C-alpha positions as CSV (number, residue, x, y, z in Angstrom):
1,M,-51.9,-3.4,49.9
2,A,-50.4,-5.9,52.2
3,P,-49.9,-9.6,50.8
4,D,-52.0,-11.1,53.4
5,Q,-55.0,-8.7,52.7
6,P,-57.7,-9.6,50.4
7,A,-57.4,-7.8,47.3
8,D,-60.3,-5.5,46.0
9,L,-61.0,-6.9,42.4
10,S,-63.9,-4.7,41.6
11,Q,-63.7,-3.0,38.2
12,N,-63.3,0.5,39.8
13,A,-60.5,-0.7,41.9
14,I,-58.6,-2.2,39.1
15,D,-59.5,0.8,36.8
16,R,-57.7,3.1,39.6
17,V,-54.7,0.9,39.6
18,V,-54.4,0.8,35.8
19,A,-54.8,4.7,35.7
20,D,-52.1,5.0,38.5
21,A,-49.6,3.0,36.2
22,L,-50.5,4.6,33.2
23,A,-49.9,7.9,34.9
24,A,-46.6,6.8,36.4
25,F,-45.5,5.5,32.7
26,A,-46.2,8.8,31.1
27,A,-44.7,10.8,33.9
28,A,-41.2,9.0,33.5
29,G,-38.9,11.3,31.7
30,T,-36.0,8.7,31.5
31,S,-35.3,5.1,31.1
32,V,-34.2,5.1,34.9
33,E,-37.5,6.6,36.0
34,L,-39.4,4.4,33.7
35,K,-37.7,1.4,35.4
36,A,-38.8,2.5,38.8
37,A,-42.3,2.9,37.6
38,R,-42.3,-0.5,36.0
39,L,-41.2,-2.0,39.4
40,A,-44.0,-0.1,41.2
41,H,-46.7,-0.9,38.8
42,A,-45.8,-4.0,37.0
43,G,-43.3,-5.8,39.2
44,E,-43.7,-8.7,41.5
45,R,-44.5,-6.4,44.3
46,S,-47.1,-4.2,42.2
47,P,-50.9,-4.0,43.1
48,L,-51.7,-5.9,40.1
49,A,-49.2,-8.8,40.8
50,L,-50.5,-8.9,44.4
51,A,-54.2,-9.0,43.2
52,N,-53.3,-11.8,40.9
53,R,-52.2,-13.9,43.8
54,S,-55.4,-13.4,45.7
55,I,-57.9,-14.6,43.0
56,G,-57.7,-18.1,44.7
57,T,-59.7,-16.7,47.6
58,I,-62.7,-15.5,45.6
59,P,-65.7,-17.8,45.4
60,G,-65.9,-20.0,42.2
61,P,-68.8,-18.0,40.4
62,E,-66.9,-14.7,40.8
63,R,-63.3,-15.9,40.1
64,K,-63.5,-16.0,36.3
65,D,-64.9,-12.5,36.1
66,A,-62.4,-11.3,38.4
67,G,-59.7,-13.0,36.4
68,Q,-60.7,-11.5,33.2
69,R,-60.9,-8.0,34.6
70,L,-57.3,-8.6,36.2
71,G,-55.8,-10.1,32.7
72,A,-57.3,-7.3,30.8
73,A,-55.7,-4.7,33.3
74,R,-52.3,-6.5,33.3
75,A,-52.4,-6.4,29.4
76,A,-53.0,-2.7,29.1
77,V,-50.3,-1.8,31.7
78,N,-47.8,-3.9,29.8
79,A,-48.8,-2.5,26.5
80,A,-48.5,1.2,27.9
81,L,-45.1,0.1,29.5
82,T,-43.8,-1.3,26.0
83,A,-45.0,1.6,24.2
84,R,-43.4,4.2,26.8
85,E,-40.1,2.2,26.5
86,D,-40.2,2.5,22.7
87,E,-40.8,6.3,22.9
88,L,-38.0,7.0,25.5
89,G,-35.6,4.8,24.0
90,A,-36.1,6.5,20.5
91,A,-35.9,10.0,22.2
92,E,-32.6,9.1,24.2
93,L,-31.1,7.6,20.9
94,A,-32.0,10.9,19.0
95,R,-30.4,12.9,21.8
96,R,-27.3,10.9,22.1
97,L,-26.7,11.1,18.3
98,V,-27.0,15.0,18.6
99,E,-24.8,15.1,21.8
100,E,-22.1,12.9,20.3
101,R,-22.2,14.2,16.7
102,V,-18.8,14.3,15.0
103,D,-18.2,16.9,12.3
104,V,-16.5,14.6,9.8
105,T,-15.9,17.9,7.6
106,L,-13.3,19.3,10.0
107,P,-9.8,18.6,9.0
108,V,-8.3,16.2,11.8
109,E,-4.9,14.9,11.7
110,V,-4.9,11.7,13.7
111,G,-1.2,11.1,13.7
112,P,2.1,12.0,11.9
113,Q,1.6,11.6,8.1
114,G,3.9,9.2,6.3
115,A,4.7,8.5,2.8
116,P,6.0,5.9,0.1
117,H,9.7,6.2,0.2
118,P,10.4,7.8,-3.2
119,I,12.7,4.9,-4.5
120,T,9.9,2.3,-3.9
121,A,7.3,4.5,-5.7
122,L,9.7,5.0,-8.4
123,M,10.5,1.2,-8.9
124,D,6.9,0.3,-8.7
125,L,6.1,3.1,-11.5
126,M,9.0,1.9,-13.9
127,G,7.7,-1.7,-13.3
128,D,4.0,-0.7,-14.1
129,V,5.4,0.5,-17.5
130,F,6.9,-2.6,-18.6
131,I,3.8,-4.8,-17.2
132,A,1.7,-2.7,-19.3
133,M,3.7,-3.8,-22.3
134,G,3.4,-7.5,-21.3
135,W,6.9,-7.9,-19.8
136,E,7.2,-9.7,-16.1
137,I,8.9,-8.6,-13.1
138,A,11.8,-11.0,-12.1
139,E,13.7,-11.0,-8.7
140,G,16.7,-12.8,-7.2
141,P,18.8,-13.0,-4.2
142,E,21.1,-10.2,-3.1
143,A,23.8,-12.6,-1.7
144,E,24.9,-13.9,-5.1
145,A,27.0,-16.7,-6.7
146,E,30.3,-15.2,-8.2
147,W,29.6,-17.2,-11.4
148,L,26.3,-15.8,-12.0
149,N,27.2,-12.1,-11.2
150,F,30.3,-12.4,-13.4
151,D,31.3,-15.6,-15.3
152,A,27.9,-16.0,-16.8
153,L,27.9,-12.5,-18.0
154,N,31.2,-12.7,-20.0
155,T,33.2,-11.1,-17.3
156,R,36.9,-12.5,-17.4
157,P,38.5,-13.6,-13.9
158,D,40.9,-10.6,-14.7
159,H,38.4,-8.1,-14.9
160,P,38.7,-5.1,-12.4
161,A,35.3,-5.3,-11.2
162,R,35.8,-8.5,-9.8
163,S,38.5,-7.1,-7.3
164,T,37.9,-6.6,-3.6
165,T,38.3,-2.7,-4.3
166,D,35.1,-2.8,-6.3
167,T,33.1,-5.7,-5.1
168,L,31.8,-6.7,-1.5
169,F,32.6,-10.5,-1.1
170,V,31.0,-12.6,1.7
171,E,33.6,-14.3,3.9
172,P,35.1,-16.7,3.5
173,L,36.3,-15.8,-0.3
174,A,36.5,-19.4,-0.9
175,S,32.8,-19.6,-1.0
176,H,32.7,-17.3,-4.0
177,V,29.6,-15.6,-2.7
178,L,29.2,-11.8,-3.0
179,L,26.6,-9.0,-2.7
180,R,25.5,-8.6,-6.2
181,T,27.1,-5.6,-8.1
182,Q,24.0,-5.4,-10.6
183,T,20.7,-7.1,-11.1
184,S,22.0,-8.8,-14.1
185,P,22.4,-12.1,-12.3
186,V,18.6,-12.3,-12.2
187,Q,18.6,-12.3,-16.1
188,A,21.3,-15.1,-15.9
189,R,19.0,-17.1,-13.6
190,T,15.9,-16.7,-15.7
191,M,17.5,-17.6,-19.0
192,L,18.9,-20.8,-17.1
193,D,15.3,-21.6,-15.7
194,R,13.1,-20.5,-18.8
195,E,12.9,-21.0,-22.6
196,P,12.8,-18.0,-24.7
197,P,10.8,-15.8,-25.6
198,I,11.9,-14.0,-22.3
199,Y,10.7,-10.4,-21.4
200,I,11.7,-9.3,-17.9
201,V,12.7,-6.3,-16.0
202,C,14.7,-6.6,-12.8
203,P,14.5,-4.0,-10.0
204,G,16.3,-4.3,-7.0
205,K,18.9,-3.3,-4.4
206,V,22.7,-3.5,-5.5
207,Y,26.1,-3.2,-3.6
208,R,29.4,-1.5,-4.5
209,A,32.7,-0.5,-2.7
210,D,31.6,3.1,-3.4
211,E,32.2,6.3,-1.4
212,F,29.3,7.7,0.4
213,D,28.8,11.1,-1.0
214,A,26.4,13.5,-2.6
215,T,26.5,11.4,-5.9
216,H,27.6,7.9,-4.8
217,V,26.4,5.3,-2.2
218,P,27.6,1.9,-1.5
219,V,24.0,0.6,-1.5
220,F,21.9,1.6,-4.3
221,H,18.9,0.3,-6.8
222,Q,18.9,-0.6,-10.3
223,L,16.2,-1.5,-12.8
224,E,17.6,-4.0,-15.8
225,G,15.8,-5.3,-18.6
226,L,16.1,-8.5,-20.7
227,C,14.5,-9.3,-24.0
228,V,15.3,-12.6,-25.7
229,D,13.4,-13.7,-28.7
230,R,13.6,-14.5,-32.3
231,G,14.6,-11.6,-34.6
232,I,15.4,-8.9,-31.8
233,T,17.4,-6.1,-33.0
234,L,19.1,-2.8,-31.9
235,A,16.0,-0.9,-33.2
236,H,13.6,-2.8,-30.7
237,L,16.0,-1.7,-27.9
238,K,16.0,2.0,-28.9
239,G,12.2,1.8,-29.3
240,T,11.7,0.4,-25.6
241,L,14.2,2.8,-24.1
242,D,12.5,5.7,-25.9
243,H,9.0,4.6,-24.4
244,L,10.5,4.3,-20.9
245,A,12.1,7.7,-21.1
246,R,8.9,9.4,-22.2
247,S,7.1,7.7,-19.4
248,M,9.5,8.7,-16.7
249,F,10.3,12.3,-18.2
250,G,7.6,13.6,-20.5
251,D,6.8,13.1,-24.3
252,D,9.2,15.7,-25.3
253,I,12.1,14.0,-24.0
254,E,15.1,13.0,-26.5
255,T,17.4,10.1,-26.1
256,R,20.7,9.1,-27.8
257,M,22.9,6.2,-27.8
258,R,26.6,6.5,-27.5
259,P,29.0,3.4,-28.5
260,H,30.4,2.1,-25.4
261,F,31.8,-1.4,-24.0
262,F,30.1,-3.9,-21.5
263,P,31.5,-7.5,-21.5
264,F,27.7,-9.0,-21.5
265,T,26.6,-6.9,-24.6
266,E,28.0,-6.6,-28.3
267,P,27.4,-3.9,-29.6
268,S,27.0,-1.9,-26.5
269,A,26.1,1.8,-25.9
270,E,25.4,4.3,-23.1
271,V,21.8,6.2,-23.0
272,D,21.9,9.7,-22.7
273,L,19.0,12.0,-22.3
274,K,18.7,15.4,-23.9
275,C,18.9,18.0,-20.9
276,F,15.5,18.7,-19.7
277,V,16.6,21.9,-18.0
278,C,18.6,23.8,-21.0
279,H,17.5,21.6,-23.9
280,G,21.1,21.9,-25.3
281,A,20.8,25.6,-25.4
282,S,23.8,25.8,-23.0
283,V,26.2,24.0,-25.3
284,G,29.2,26.6,-26.3
285,N,27.1,29.2,-24.8
286,P,29.2,30.5,-21.7
287,D,26.6,33.1,-20.9
288,A,23.9,30.6,-19.9
289,P,25.8,27.8,-18.6
290,C,23.7,24.8,-17.2
291,R,24.7,23.0,-14.0
292,T,22.4,19.8,-14.8
293,C,24.4,18.9,-17.9
294,R,27.6,20.8,-17.3
295,S,26.8,22.6,-20.6
296,Q,27.2,19.4,-22.4
297,G,23.5,19.1,-23.6
298,W,23.1,15.7,-22.6
299,I,22.8,13.6,-19.4
300,E,24.1,10.2,-19.1
301,W,21.2,7.8,-17.9
302,G,22.4,4.1,-18.2
303,G,23.7,1.3,-20.4
304,C,22.3,-1.0,-22.9
305,G,23.1,-3.3,-25.8
306,V,22.5,-6.6,-27.8
307,V,22.9,-9.4,-25.8
308,N,26.5,-10.9,-26.2
309,P,26.2,-14.5,-27.8
310,R,28.6,-16.0,-25.2
311,V,26.1,-14.9,-22.6
312,L,23.4,-16.7,-24.5
313,I,25.6,-20.0,-24.9
314,A,26.4,-19.9,-21.2
315,C,22.8,-19.8,-20.1
316,G,22.0,-22.6,-22.7
317,I,20.6,-20.5,-25.4
318,D,21.2,-21.0,-29.0
319,P,22.5,-17.6,-30.3
320,E,21.8,-18.9,-33.8
321,V,18.1,-19.2,-33.1
322,Y,17.6,-16.3,-30.6
323,S,18.9,-12.7,-30.1
324,G,18.1,-10.3,-27.5
325,F,18.8,-6.9,-25.8
326,A,19.6,-5.8,-22.2
327,F,19.6,-2.4,-20.3
328,G,20.1,-1.1,-17.1
329,M,19.8,2.3,-15.1
330,G,20.1,3.5,-11.7
331,I,16.6,4.3,-9.8
332,E,18.4,7.0,-7.8
333,R,19.8,8.7,-10.8
334,T,16.4,8.6,-12.5
335,L,14.6,10.1,-9.2
336,M,17.4,12.8,-9.3
337,F,16.7,13.6,-12.8
338,R,12.7,13.5,-12.2
339,N,12.6,15.5,-9.1
340,N,15.8,17.6,-9.0
341,A,17.0,15.7,-5.9
342,A,20.6,17.0,-5.7
343,D,22.0,14.9,-2.9
344,M,21.9,10.8,-2.8
345,R,22.4,10.8,0.9
346,D,19.0,12.3,1.4
347,M,17.5,9.1,-0.1
348,V,19.0,6.8,2.4
349,E,19.0,8.7,5.6
350,G,15.3,7.8,6.6
351,D,14.2,11.3,6.9
352,V,10.6,11.3,6.5
353,R,10.5,14.7,5.4
354,F,12.4,14.1,2.3
355,S,9.7,11.3,1.2
356,R,6.9,13.8,2.1
357,S,8.5,16.5,-0.1
358,L,8.4,14.1,-3.0
359,K,5.0,12.4,-2.2
360,G,3.3,11.7,-5.2
361,M,6.0,13.1,-7.7
362,A,7.3,9.6,-8.3
363,R,3.8,8.3,-9.6
């Protein structure tokens, strides 16, 4: 129908236009085809749109009836168009869901799998043991004042550990700043800042002028603990270390304490673990030697003792009122005991295969 021709607005003509539109919508099998049918039968140049424009040419008495017929026709066409759009949309969505379906049950490795470093995981695990007992985690700087690292801990100026052959000092030497040789300065800082009772563990990195070999590295990790309260005795220390040992190595582990000397504790002791490989059976038995404990039956784990009263006084705590205990052990040594890691160098070389091999074992 040309725009300048009068439209046939009879009922039969309008029914034919509506029928053609509904047939075109039904025949459209895709959204693209339906769009073309919509433009042809419901667009601005469609027969119904052109007929609507010619209503003004109809005489008054007949115009109302023609308008009603045309309005009903356009409503029917629009309703059919909307229904067909919903139908095709749902069908196409269902088809895309099938065609683009991803089988999430298939094992897919998106990228190289990493793992927490065993040292970090083990420090977290050891810290959790003490947090569960109500202790706190304390931290301090790795570049530490010489006074806090040595003097506050009753280490005299002529002690061999204070020489440059054992300790890494930060230039200039007159600054009296060093890379901490232990995490004990964190204990001193805590006692200077807080009033007892104090229950803290101090995990962290420490530095020594050591060789780099299978059993020594110049940078390693320690976990030290400090308890200062009223009535603390060596028995409390033994119970705490036994609990930590069982948490790390199992309920059947045995510990012992050998007399030793540390400037910051008195009395002092070394903590040994009953060999978890031979369980002492290799002692005096040349037919069944044990490389783990060297047939001695025990393995050195760390050091401990009752806090020296001089340390308490240096940190402003009255030793007549309070007492305490302290202990410390190497994280690397603990990891070697737990997981049979033979070479410390594997722990610092950054090879992710080493971390993967111990993934989950330090938890």
